PAMI-910296 format. One line per 10 residues: number of its first residue (from 1); their letters; for each residue z, x, y of C-alpha. Coordinates in nm, 4 decimals. Each point is the difference from the previous one (the first is absolute). Example, Ala and Ser with C-alpha at 12.3 -4.5 7.8 and 13.67 -1.06 7.14 Angstrom:
2
1) as) 0.7800:1.2300:-0.4500  -0.0660:0.1370:0.3440
END
This chain:
216
1) xxxxxxxxxx) -3.2912:0.9520:-0.8964  0.0425:0.2285:-0.3021  0.3400:0.1008:-0.1277  -0.0770:0.3678:0.0644  -0.1015:-0.0623:0.3622  0.3092:-0.2151:0.0545  0.2247:0.2722:-0.1463  -0.1521:0.2695:0.2221  0.0203:-0.2203:0.3102  0.3636:-0.0826:-0.0781
11) xxxxxxxxxx) 0.0884:0.3685:-0.0368  -0.1637:0.0814:0.3330  0.1825:-0.2919:0.1595  0.3325:0.1166:-0.1442  -0.0171:0.3657:0.0970  -0.2182:0.0153:0.3129  0.3339:-0.0248:0.1830  0.0323:0.3739:-0.0691  -0.2527:0.0675:0.2787  0.2081:-0.1326:0.2938
21) xxxxxxxxxx) 0.3094:0.1587:-0.1566  -0.1675:0.3423:-0.0035  -0.1048:-0.0437:0.3633  0.3544:-0.1018:0.0928  0.1258:0.3223:-0.1568  -0.2179:0.2076:0.2362  0.0899:-0.2133:0.3043  0.3664:-0.0616:-0.0772  0.1339:0.1499:0.3251  -0.2314:-0.2086:0.2190
31) xxxxxxxxxx) 0.0566:-0.3376:-0.1688  0.1752:-0.2696:0.2022  0.2607:-0.2411:-0.1385  -0.2523:-0.2650:-0.1049  -0.2096:0.2585:-0.1865  0.3096:0.1365:-0.1759  0.0950:-0.3502:-0.1133  -0.3535:-0.0391:-0.1307  0.0447:0.3225:-0.1988  0.3086:-0.1515:-0.1666
41) xxxxxxxxxx) -0.2133:-0.2992:-0.0999  -0.2763:0.2260:-0.1336  0.2461:0.2026:-0.2084  0.1372:-0.3229:-0.1472  -0.3518:-0.1198:-0.0824  -0.0834:0.3288:-0.1743  0.3204:-0.0093:-0.2060  -0.0479:-0.3637:-0.1032  -0.3681:0.0449:-0.0858  0.0799:0.3080:-0.2093
51) xxxxxxxxxx) 0.2673:-0.1845:-0.1991  -0.2188:-0.3092:-0.0321  -0.2980:0.1956:-0.1331  0.2138:0.1925:-0.2495  0.1391:-0.3273:-0.1372  -0.3479:-0.1558:-0.0068  -0.1487:0.2814:-0.2066  0.2967:-0.0190:-0.2369  -0.0744:-0.3734:-0.0348  0.3363:-0.0919:0.1519
61) xxxxxxxxxx) 0.0278:-0.2937:0.2386  0.0123:0.1502:0.3502  0.0649:-0.3261:0.1860  0.3784:0.0599:0.0298  -0.0810:0.3012:0.2192  -0.1742:-0.2244:0.2516  0.2957:-0.2360:0.0259  0.2022:0.2882:0.1448  -0.2923:0.1488:0.1914  -0.0732:-0.3254:0.1842
71) xxxxxxxxxx) 0.3496:0.0020:0.1490  -0.0221:0.3685:0.0949  -0.3452:-0.0490:0.1496  0.1174:-0.2953:0.2082  0.3020:0.1905:0.1334  -0.2090:0.3065:0.0881  -0.2657:-0.2082:0.1757  0.2696:-0.1919:0.1852  0.1502:0.3321:0.1138  -0.3372:0.0933:0.1497
81) xxxxxxxxxx) -0.0311:-0.3271:0.1902  0.3642:0.0093:0.1065  -0.0897:0.3046:0.2082  -0.3153:-0.1381:0.1644  0.1063:-0.3631:0.0450  0.3350:0.0757:0.1636  -0.1242:-0.1664:0.3193  -0.0635:-0.3291:-0.1826  0.2773:-0.0206:-0.2606  0.3610:0.1128:-0.0163
91) xxxxxxxxxx) 0.1506:0.2201:-0.2725  0.1829:-0.3081:-0.1289  -0.3344:-0.1731:-0.0579  -0.1193:0.2799:-0.2281  0.3357:0.0108:-0.1821  -0.0257:-0.3741:-0.0711  -0.3636:0.0307:-0.1105  0.0793:0.2920:-0.2335  0.3128:-0.1596:-0.1468  -0.1765:-0.3317:-0.0568
101) xxxxxxxxxx) -0.2897:0.1739:-0.1739  0.2303:0.1914:-0.2350  0.1824:-0.3222:-0.0871  -0.3301:-0.1789:-0.0617  -0.1251:0.2851:-0.2215  0.3186:-0.0032:-0.2111  -0.0093:-0.3795:-0.0430  -0.3700:0.0123:-0.0859  0.0567:0.2652:-0.2694  0.3048:-0.1735:-0.1489
111) xxxxxxxxxx) -0.1309:-0.3569:-0.0086  -0.3779:-0.0150:0.0475  -0.1930:0.3210:-0.0757  0.1918:0.2397:-0.2218  -0.0524:0.3759:-0.0236  -0.2759:-0.0422:-0.2597  -0.2047:-0.2227:0.2337  -0.2026:0.0903:0.3067  0.2190:-0.0851:0.3016  -0.2677:-0.1895:0.1893
121) xxxxxxxxxx) 0.2543:-0.2021:0.1998  0.1571:0.3052:0.1638  -0.3329:0.1793:0.0504  -0.1372:-0.3132:0.1662  0.3032:-0.0233:0.2265  -0.0404:0.3687:0.0862  -0.3596:-0.0670:0.1008  0.0916:-0.2973:0.2194  0.2777:0.1890:0.1821  -0.2074:0.3165:0.0521
131) xxxxxxxxxx) -0.2922:-0.2034:0.1366  0.2476:-0.1610:0.2414  0.1284:0.3441:0.1060  -0.3561:0.1238:0.0385  -0.1008:-0.2843:0.2296  0.3196:0.0484:0.2000  -0.0880:0.3656:0.0472  -0.3444:-0.0846:0.1365  0.1659:-0.2518:0.2312  0.2394:0.2710:0.1193
141) xxxxxxxxxx) -0.2972:0.2268:0.0725  -0.1626:-0.2702:0.2114  0.3222:-0.0375:0.1988  0.0114:0.3690:0.0896  -0.0630:0.0579:0.3687  -0.1082:0.3607:-0.0379  -0.3258:0.0979:-0.1670  0.0340:0.1943:-0.3223  -0.2620:0.1715:-0.2160  0.0159:-0.1843:-0.3313
151) xxxxxxxxxx) -0.2007:0.2576:-0.1939  0.2859:0.2500:0.0320  0.2705:-0.2577:-0.0714  0.1153:0.0341:-0.3647  0.1532:-0.3477:-0.0028  -0.3309:-0.1572:0.0972  -0.1605:0.1419:-0.3149  0.2982:-0.0851:-0.2206  0.0131:-0.3554:0.1326  -0.3753:-0.0523:-0.0409
161) xxxxxxxxxx) 0.0192:0.1246:-0.3585  0.2908:-0.2323:-0.0777  -0.1833:-0.3006:0.1453  -0.3178:0.0673:-0.1993  0.1848:0.0744:-0.3251  0.2532:-0.2825:-0.0053  -0.2330:-0.2685:0.1338  -0.2670:0.0975:-0.2562  0.2415:-0.0026:-0.2935  0.2185:-0.2959:0.0934
171) xxxxxxxxxx) -0.1864:-0.2507:-0.2189  -0.0278:0.2485:-0.2865  0.3753:0.0689:0.0034  0.0841:-0.3683:0.0094  -0.2408:-0.1113:-0.2717  0.0232:0.2995:-0.2320  0.2197:-0.1538:-0.2710  -0.2033:-0.3211:-0.0220  -0.3409:0.1695:0.0149  0.0466:0.2778:-0.2529
181) xxxxxxxxxx) 0.1394:-0.0970:-0.3382  -0.1740:0.2976:-0.1555  -0.2365:0.2862:0.0772  -0.3341:-0.1539:0.0950  -0.3093:0.1046:0.1935  0.1274:-0.2050:0.2944  0.3329:0.1818:-0.0012  -0.1789:0.3378:-0.0005  -0.2102:-0.1048:0.2984  0.2884:-0.1403:0.2048
191) xxxxxxxxxx) 0.2415:0.2841:-0.0721  -0.2868:0.2424:0.0611  -0.0388:-0.1608:0.3419  0.3735:0.0412:0.0532  -0.0279:0.3702:-0.0886  -0.2864:0.0410:0.2495  0.2010:-0.1684:0.2772  0.2930:0.2271:-0.0834  -0.2289:0.3013:0.0461  -0.1021:-0.1368:0.3411
201) xxxxxxxxxx) 0.3695:-0.0390:0.0903  0.0649:0.3619:-0.0971  -0.2882:0.1118:0.2238  0.1759:-0.1750:0.2896  0.3223:0.1777:-0.1016  -0.1892:0.3312:0.0049  -0.1276:-0.0591:0.3530  0.3504:-0.1031:0.1101  0.1392:0.3307:-0.1302  -0.2927:0.2042:0.1331
211) xxxxxx) 0.0051:-0.1134:0.3638  0.2300:0.1661:0.2488  0.1669:-0.2637:0.2166  0.0288:0.0648:0.3715  0.3530:0.0552:0.1192  0.1329:-0.2816:0.2228
END
């Protein structure tokens, strides 16, 4: 993978999130609570990617940004699942999960992976927890007595995107610091794959924003 192709793919991956955000602007009045929480996540992603790219082009280490973003991302994703998994888990469960994650992230940054290092420990933990939430959501769907049309269910698309993205990148997040000690052809290929998977995730986000859920 050439450097130019990798750069273009990374830019697309970073800013394709604008598409579902534009759609959400046109459909703002018809969005349900889950879709609105997704919009908050998309706005955060756009802000972080903009700052990260500016720092990158100025040859400034942008890894500190992701230390803070990982915590925000986890809290926003947890807020989404808190709404749809209320039948399986109490509010206290999500409070404990969120508080424990924040504590873990702080300890990891202070003692193991500082702000100048990729926070693979917290990104890996995020992946594990989100995969758990995702499987729980599918379990909750199977337990539903009434039939529901999944193609018009925004959470179905969000959950499917999360499962594909985090399960695909779990090994990459965990092994990043040991695999890549410098910019190599292998790192271009693997991070190019990550960018492609991120584009796929954003397509799932777009569908989730586009569909109009049936009122209960």
